[in-house]
Every structure is written in structure tokens, then in C-alpha cells.
C-alpha positions as CSV (number, residue, x, y, z in Angstrom):
1,M,0.0,0.0,0.1
2,F,1.3,3.4,-1.0
3,N,0.9,5.4,2.2
4,S,2.2,8.7,0.9
5,T,1.1,11.6,3.1
6,V,1.1,13.7,0.1
7,I,-1.3,11.5,-1.6
8,D,-3.5,11.3,1.3
9,L,-3.7,15.1,1.7
10,V,-4.7,15.2,-2.0
11,I,-7.5,12.8,-1.4
12,L,-8.8,14.5,1.6
13,L,-8.7,18.0,0.1
14,S,-10.3,16.7,-3.3
15,F,-12.9,15.1,-1.2
16,I,-13.6,18.4,1.0
17,Y,-13.6,20.4,-2.1
18,F,-15.9,18.0,-4.1
19,V,-18.7,18.2,-1.4
20,G,-18.1,21.8,-0.7
21,S,-18.8,22.5,-4.6
22,L,-21.8,20.5,-4.4
23,V,-23.1,22.6,-1.4
24,I,-22.3,25.7,-3.5
25,S,-24.3,24.2,-6.3
26,S,-27.3,23.5,-4.2
27,I,-27.2,26.9,-2.7
28,N,-26.9,28.3,-6.2
29,E,-29.9,26.4,-7.4
30,G,-32.0,27.8,-4.6
31,I,-31.0,31.4,-5.1
32,A,-31.5,31.0,-8.9
33,S,-35.2,29.7,-8.3
34,A,-35.9,32.3,-5.4
35,L,-34.8,35.3,-7.4
36,S,-36.1,34.0,-10.9
37,L,-32.4,34.4,-12.2
38,R,-32.9,32.2,-15.3
39,P,-36.3,33.7,-16.3
40,D,-35.0,37.1,-16.0
41,A,-31.8,36.3,-17.9
42,L,-33.9,34.9,-20.7
43,K,-36.2,38.0,-20.7
44,T,-33.1,40.3,-21.2
45,A,-31.6,38.0,-23.9
46,L,-34.7,38.0,-25.9
47,E,-35.1,41.9,-25.6
48,N,-31.6,42.4,-26.5
49,L,-31.5,40.0,-29.4
50,L,-31.7,43.2,-31.6
51,F,-30.7,46.6,-30.2
52,S,-34.0,48.2,-31.3
53,P,-36.9,49.7,-29.4
54,A,-39.4,48.2,-31.9
55,W,-38.0,44.8,-31.5
56,C,-38.1,45.2,-27.5
57,D,-41.7,46.4,-27.9
58,F,-42.5,43.5,-30.0
59,V,-41.0,40.9,-27.6
60,Q,-42.9,42.5,-24.7
61,T,-46.4,42.7,-26.5
62,K,-46.5,40.1,-29.2
63,L,-43.8,37.4,-28.8
64,I,-44.5,36.6,-25.3
65,T,-48.2,36.4,-25.9
66,S,-47.8,33.8,-28.6
67,P,-49.4,30.5,-27.5
68,H,-46.3,28.8,-28.4
69,I,-44.4,30.8,-25.8
70,Q,-47.3,30.7,-23.3
71,S,-47.7,27.0,-23.4
72,L,-44.3,26.8,-21.5
73,M,-45.8,29.3,-18.7
74,K,-47.5,28.6,-15.7
75,A,-48.5,32.3,-15.2
76,T,-49.2,34.7,-17.9
77,D,-46.9,37.5,-16.5
78,K,-43.9,35.1,-15.8
79,Y,-41.3,34.0,-18.4
80,P,-40.3,30.5,-18.5
81,S,-36.8,29.5,-17.6
82,Y,-36.0,28.8,-21.1
83,I,-37.6,28.6,-24.5
84,P,-36.8,25.9,-27.2
85,A,-35.9,27.2,-30.6
86,K,-38.7,25.3,-32.3
87,N,-41.3,27.3,-30.1
88,F,-39.4,30.7,-31.0
89,V,-39.6,29.8,-34.8
90,L,-43.3,28.7,-34.5
91,A,-44.1,32.0,-32.8
92,I,-42.4,34.0,-35.7
93,I,-44.2,31.9,-38.3
94,G,-47.4,32.9,-36.4
95,E,-46.4,36.5,-36.9
96,I,-45.6,36.1,-40.5
97,G,-49.1,34.5,-41.0
98,S,-49.6,30.7,-41.9
99,D,-51.6,31.7,-45.1
100,N,-48.6,33.6,-46.3
101,Y,-46.0,31.1,-45.3
102,K,-45.5,29.3,-48.4
103,Q,-42.6,27.5,-50.4
104,G,-40.8,30.0,-52.5
105,R,-42.7,33.1,-51.1
106,L,-41.1,33.5,-48.0
107,Q,-39.4,36.9,-48.6
108,A,-42.6,38.5,-49.8
109,A,-44.5,37.2,-46.7
110,I,-41.8,38.4,-44.3
111,M,-42.0,42.1,-45.6
112,R,-45.7,42.1,-45.5
113,S,-45.6,40.9,-41.9
114,G,-45.8,43.3,-38.9
115,L,-42.5,42.1,-37.5
116,P,-40.0,45.0,-36.6
117,P,-38.0,46.2,-39.6
118,E,-34.7,45.1,-38.3
119,F,-36.0,41.7,-37.7
120,Q,-37.6,41.5,-41.2
121,K,-34.1,42.2,-42.6
122,V,-32.7,39.5,-40.8
123,L,-35.4,36.8,-41.9
124,S,-35.3,38.2,-45.4
125,D,-31.5,37.5,-45.6
126,I,-32.0,34.1,-44.1
127,A,-34.7,33.3,-46.7
128,A,-32.5,34.6,-49.4
129,S,-29.6,32.5,-48.2
130,V,-31.7,29.2,-48.5
131,S,-33.5,30.2,-51.6
132,N,-36.8,30.7,-49.8
133,D,-36.9,26.9,-48.9
134,I,-39.2,26.6,-46.0
135,N,-37.4,23.6,-44.2
136,D,-33.9,25.1,-44.6
137,F,-35.4,28.7,-43.4
138,E,-36.5,27.0,-40.3
139,K,-33.2,25.4,-39.5
140,S,-31.3,28.5,-40.2
141,L,-33.5,30.7,-38.0
142,E,-33.3,27.9,-35.1
143,A,-29.5,28.3,-35.5
144,F,-29.7,32.0,-35.3
145,Y,-31.8,31.8,-32.1
146,N,-29.6,29.1,-30.4
147,N,-26.4,31.2,-31.2
148,A,-27.9,34.3,-29.6
149,M,-29.1,32.2,-26.5
150,D,-25.6,30.6,-26.1
151,R,-24.2,34.2,-25.8
152,A,-26.9,34.9,-23.2
153,G,-25.9,31.7,-21.5
154,G,-22.3,33.0,-21.2
155,V,-23.4,36.2,-19.7
156,Y,-25.5,34.2,-17.1
157,K,-22.6,31.9,-16.1
158,R,-20.5,35.1,-15.4
159,K,-23.0,36.3,-13.2
160,I,-23.5,33.0,-11.4
161,R,-19.7,32.7,-11.2
162,M,-19.5,36.0,-9.3
163,I,-22.4,34.8,-7.0
164,T,-20.6,31.5,-6.6
165,W,-17.4,33.1,-5.2
166,I,-19.2,35.4,-2.8
167,I,-21.2,32.1,-1.5
168,A,-17.9,30.1,-1.4
169,F,-16.2,32.8,0.7
170,I,-19.0,33.1,3.2
171,L,-19.4,29.1,3.5
172,A,-15.6,28.7,3.9
173,F,-15.7,31.4,6.7
174,F,-18.5,30.0,8.7
175,L,-17.6,26.3,8.3
176,N,-14.1,27.2,9.0
177,L,-12.9,25.5,5.6
178,D,-9.4,26.9,5.9
179,T,-7.2,25.0,3.5
180,I,-3.9,25.9,5.5
181,K,-5.5,24.8,8.8
182,I,-6.8,21.7,7.2
183,V,-3.3,20.7,6.1
184,K,-1.6,21.7,9.4
185,D,-4.1,19.7,11.4
186,Q,-3.7,16.6,9.3
187,L,0.1,16.7,9.2
188,A,0.1,17.0,13.0
189,D,-1.6,13.4,13.1
190,T,-0.7,11.4,10.0
191,K,-2.0,8.3,11.4
192,K,-5.5,9.7,11.9
193,L,-5.1,11.1,8.3
194,D,-4.2,7.7,6.9
195,Q,-7.4,6.1,8.6
196,T,-9.8,9.0,7.5
197,V,-8.4,8.6,3.8
198,G,-9.0,4.8,4.1
199,N,-12.6,5.3,5.0
200,L,-13.0,8.0,2.2
201,A,-11.7,5.3,-0.4
202,A,-14.5,3.0,0.8
203,Q,-17.0,5.9,0.1
204,I,-16.1,6.4,-3.6
205,S,-18.3,3.5,-4.5
206,N,-21.4,5.3,-3.0
207,I,-20.9,8.4,-5.3
208,K,-22.4,8.5,-8.8
209,V,-21.4,11.5,-11.1
210,D,-23.0,12.1,-14.4
211,S,-23.3,15.2,-16.7
212,G,-26.3,16.4,-15.0
213,T,-26.6,15.3,-11.4
214,V,-24.5,13.8,-8.5
215,S,-25.8,11.2,-6.2
216,I,-24.4,10.3,-2.8
217,T,-25.9,7.1,-1.1
218,T,-25.6,7.6,2.6
219,K,-27.0,5.6,5.5
220,D,-30.0,8.1,5.7
221,G,-30.9,7.9,2.0
222,V,-29.6,9.3,-1.3
223,I,-28.6,13.0,-1.7
224,S,-29.0,14.1,-5.4
225,V,-27.7,17.6,-6.5
226,S,-28.1,19.2,-9.9
227,R,-25.0,20.4,-11.6
228,E,-26.8,22.4,-14.2
229,Q,-26.4,26.3,-14.0
230,A,-27.0,27.5,-17.5
231,V,-29.8,29.2,-19.4
232,K,-31.1,26.2,-21.8
233,T,-32.8,26.8,-25.0
234,A,-33.2,23.5,-26.8
235,A,-34.9,21.0,-24.3
236,A,-37.6,22.9,-22.4
237,T,-40.5,21.4,-20.8
238,I,-43.4,22.7,-18.7
239,K,-42.2,21.2,-15.6
240,N,-39.1,23.5,-15.8
241,T,-41.2,26.6,-14.9
242,N,-42.0,27.5,-11.4
243,T,-45.0,28.7,-9.6
244,P,-44.5,30.5,-6.4
245,K,-45.4,27.3,-4.5
246,D,-42.9,25.4,-6.6
247,T,-40.2,28.0,-6.0
248,S,-40.8,27.7,-2.3
249,N,-40.6,23.8,-2.5
250,N,-37.3,24.2,-4.6
251,L,-35.7,26.5,-2.1
252,N,-36.6,24.3,0.9
253,R,-35.2,21.2,-1.0
254,N,-31.9,23.0,-1.7
255,I,-31.6,24.1,2.0
256,K,-32.1,20.5,3.0
257,Q,-29.5,19.2,0.5
258,A,-27.0,21.7,1.8
259,K,-27.5,20.6,5.3
260,D,-27.3,16.9,4.3
261,L,-24.1,17.5,2.4
262,T,-22.6,19.4,5.0
263,L,-23.3,16.6,7.6
264,F,-21.9,14.1,5.1
265,L,-18.7,16.1,4.9
266,Q,-18.6,16.3,8.7
267,Q,-18.9,12.6,9.3
268,N,-16.5,11.6,6.5
269,S,-13.7,14.2,6.3
270,G,-12.3,13.7,10.0
271,Y,-12.3,17.6,10.0
272,N,-14.3,19.4,12.6
273,L,-16.4,22.1,10.8
274,G,-17.1,25.5,12.2
275,Y,-15.8,26.6,15.7
276,T,-16.3,25.1,19.1
277,G,-17.2,28.4,20.5
278,R,-16.2,32.0,20.8
279,D,-12.9,31.2,22.7
280,D,-11.9,28.9,19.6
281,F,-12.9,31.7,17.2
282,N,-11.0,34.3,18.9
283,R,-8.0,32.1,19.3
284,Q,-7.9,31.2,15.4
285,W,-8.5,34.9,14.5
286,H,-6.1,36.5,17.1
287,G,-3.3,38.5,15.7
288,F,-2.6,40.3,12.5
289,S,-0.4,37.5,11.1
290,A,-2.9,34.8,12.2
291,I,-5.8,36.8,10.5
292,L,-3.8,37.3,7.2
293,L,-3.0,33.3,7.3
294,K,-6.6,32.6,8.1
295,L,-7.8,34.7,5.3
296,L,-5.3,33.3,2.7
297,G,-6.6,29.7,3.7
298,I,-10.2,30.5,3.2
299,I,-9.6,32.4,0.0
300,I,-7.8,29.3,-1.3
301,T,-10.8,27.2,-0.4
302,S,-13.1,29.8,-2.0
303,F,-11.4,29.6,-5.4
304,A,-11.2,25.7,-5.0
305,L,-15.0,25.4,-4.4
306,Q,-15.6,27.3,-7.7
307,L,-14.3,24.5,-9.8
308,S,-16.7,22.0,-10.8
309,S,-17.6,18.9,-8.7
310,G,-16.7,16.7,-11.8
311,F,-13.0,18.1,-11.6
312,W,-12.6,17.2,-8.0
313,F,-14.3,14.0,-8.2
314,D,-12.0,13.0,-11.2
315,L,-8.9,14.1,-9.2
316,L,-10.5,12.1,-6.1
317,N,-10.7,8.9,-8.2
318,K,-7.3,9.3,-9.7
319,A,-5.5,10.0,-6.3
320,V,-7.3,7.0,-4.7
321,N,-6.1,4.7,-7.6
322,I,-2.5,5.9,-7.1
323,R,-2.7,5.1,-3.3
324,S,-4.3,1.7,-3.7
325,S,-1.9,0.7,-6.7
326,G,1.1,0.4,-4.2
327,K,4.9,0.9,-5.0
328,K,6.2,-1.1,-7.8
329,P,8.1,-4.1,-6.4
330,D,11.9,-4.4,-7.0
331,T,12.9,-6.9,-9.6
332,D,16.1,-8.8,-10.0
333,K,18.4,-7.5,-12.8
């Protein structure tokens, strides 16, 4: 068995960062749901699709009232979390007029429609590029919409990244997830570290990670956390929109997830989260140099928690495999 202290530290820190990043994801989901961040981001993206007052007015008064868009809502004054490209195209076809929407006559129908002039120009150019073929026109319009929503997703992710760092710093501060302190404490008792890491290695099989969710099987049940934090455009369903009751239920679920994950981290990391009391807090934060070192450890943790749970889980698996592979035996020359 390859009992390297460095490998053990990598495994422990990867596990702490992995679970901590899941806590951040759960809290982010709750905040996004409670503050309607995704619907607001989609609303802004649609209104800014073209920098034109006429287009913005069209989105607010006509596009959002299309039955193809309202079918995704649970309330008439609430944007859905995302709109699939097909629904957007159908809404535009409705504005062109189904009677005029015929093969070979697209450009004429577009120019006679009540669509904003800037958008008429966009549609007319698309129609001309596909020789007024309806099927190719719809595919090109879907691509135009998806490209615009991809840019909106990038803006949303940058906003979420900023929120994530703030949450990560607050979480690291209150849970005392100080990377420097964790390393010092573990190096002070390497025997305990070896035992803790041995227990962690046994927990790996209880963790399942895929592209959308992370599921952790514990003695109290299964903790399932969503890893998705983007504005989607291509696979919307009605169940993805939230009523006030849904939002409250989602927030309560996310709070419970965060608590369960924190308990799971406490039970398996061998590290005491938080502070034992006021005296413990004052002792750790006493003195200028101690404060600087403490802040540095928390900032390191904050940046680490912003990395994806998939990154830390992959590193955790690789480190566990190295640890269990053992040293290569000596061979005779």
C-alpha cells in the first residue's frame, strides 16, 4: 500500500472541495429559483436580441403572448426558465401568417408581416440564403436563435460565477474550511489522516456523477444534487417553469440538500467544521499575522470550491487509484 502523506492530503482536500462544491451548487440553485435568475436572464436576452426599441416592444407585447411561448408558462406574467428554438420559430411563423408562409414566397411574406423592420431584414436575408426553402429557413432561424441564447448563457454563467465566489467565501468562513489549517491539522496526526483517507476510499463507490446530477448514497438515504447552472434553450418542458409554490418547495429542498451535504462532509472528512465556541474563534483569529494566514486559507478554499464537482471527483478517483496501486516491487536485474 502506497501510504504517501502527500497523496493522502490530495485525497482529503479533493473530497472536501468536491462536497463543498456540491453545497455551493445546491445553494446556487436555491438562489436562482428564489430570485428567478434564469427567467430574468432569458427575458433580457430576448429583448436584446436586436438593439432596437421596436424589437423590444415586439418581444414584450407580441412574442411573449404567442401561444407557442405561453404554453411553456404557468402564469401569464412570468417568463419560462428557457424557450426551445422550435417554439421561437413557431411564434415567428405565427407573426408572418400561416396563410402567407408558403414555399418560394418567404421573402414577400416576411416583408408584408408586422414584424419589426430590423428583424424583417434578418429573416429576409436568411430566406434569401436558403432560396426561400421553408425547411432550410426554419433550421437557419433555429441556429440564429440558439447562437444568440448561447451568448446569453455565457453572460448568465459569469453572473453565477460571481455569486458562486461570494457564497464560497461565506461558506468557507462559517464552516472554517481553511485549507492551510486543514493541512496543518492533518500533518500533525498522519496516523489519523491515513485512517480517514482509508474510510474515504470506501465511500467512492457510493458516489455517482453524470453530466447533470451527482448522487451520494448515505445511511440516511440518497442526496441528489443538480450540476446544471445554465440558461437552456433546446430542451424545455413545462415542468421546468416555477410557480410561487414550486419556488418555495425548491428552495426548501436546496436548503435540506446543503444541510445533508454538510453533515456528510463532517462525518467523513475527519475535520471539525465550524468553531467550537467564541474562545475557539478568537484563538484562531487573534493577531495580525494569524488573520492574514486565516484569510489566505479561506480564499484558497473559496477559489477551489468554484471548480466543478466533476473536476474534484476525477482528481479524487485518480488519487485513490494511485494510493491503492502500491509501490512497484523491486525486480532482479
